[in-house]
C-alpha positions in Angstrom: 1.2 -14.7 14.9 2.6 -13.2 18.3 0.0 -11.6 20.7 1.0 -8.6 20.0 0.8 -8.7 16.3 -3.1 -10.3 16.9 -3.6 -7.4 19.1 -2.4 -4.5 16.8 -4.0 -6.5 13.5 -7.7 -6.8 15.8 -7.2 -3.0 16.5 -6.6 -2.0 12.9 -9.4 -3.4 11.1 -11.7 -1.5 13.5 -10.6 1.5 12.1 -12.1 3.5 9.0 -11.4 2.4 5.5 -9.9 5.5 5.1 -7.3 5.2 8.7 -6.6 1.4 7.5 -5.2 2.9 4.0 -3.2 5.6 6.3 -2.0 3.2 8.5 -1.0 0.9 5.4 1.1 4.0 4.1 2.5 4.5 7.3 4.0 1.0 7.0 4.9 0.7 3.7 6.8 4.0 3.8 8.5 2.7 7.0 9.6 -0.4 5.0 10.6 1.4 2.3 12.8 3.5 4.3 15.0 0.6 4.6 15.2 -0.4 1.0 18.0 -2.8 1.2 15.8 -5.6 2.4 13.8 -4.9 -0.4 14.5 -8.1 -2.8 16.0 -7.3 -6.0 12.9 -8.6 -8.1 10.5 -6.4 -6.2 13.0 -2.9 -6.4 13.3 -3.7 -10.5 9.4 -4.4 -11.0 8.8 -0.6 -9.1 11.8 0.7 -11.2 9.8 -0.8 -14.5 6.5 0.7 -13.3 7.6 4.3 -12.4 9.3 4.3 -16.0 6.0 3.0 -17.8 4.0 5.7 -15.7 6.6 8.8 -17.2 6.5 7.6 -20.3 3.1 7.3 -20.7 2.8 3.9 -21.4 0.4 3.5 -18.7 -1.9 5.9 -17.0 -1.8 5.4 -13.6 -6.2 6.0 -11.5 -6.2 8.6 -8.8 -6.7 7.2 -5.4 -9.6 8.8 -4.5 -11.1 6.8 -7.2 -9.3 3.4 -6.0 -10.5 3.8 -3.0 -14.1 4.9 -3.6 -14.4 1.7 -5.6 -13.2 -0.2 -2.4 -15.6 1.4 -0.1 -18.3 0.3 -2.6 -17.2 -3.3 -3.3 -16.6 -4.0 0.7 -19.2 -2.0 2.1 
């Protein structure tokens, strides 16, 4: 790890759970913006999962519920 990466990671770990989740979303969205870098296997898996949700094969869990469970488990 570079010194800058370590500094950013340590700062991020000092954020609240909600803020870390928001930061993760921003970072993931920035990766999504350049989909050309995603491996095709990952892209195919994402497409499959979206189809499964749209066809009713699987049911999503609201983000609030997921974060509440994580908060309960790790705090």
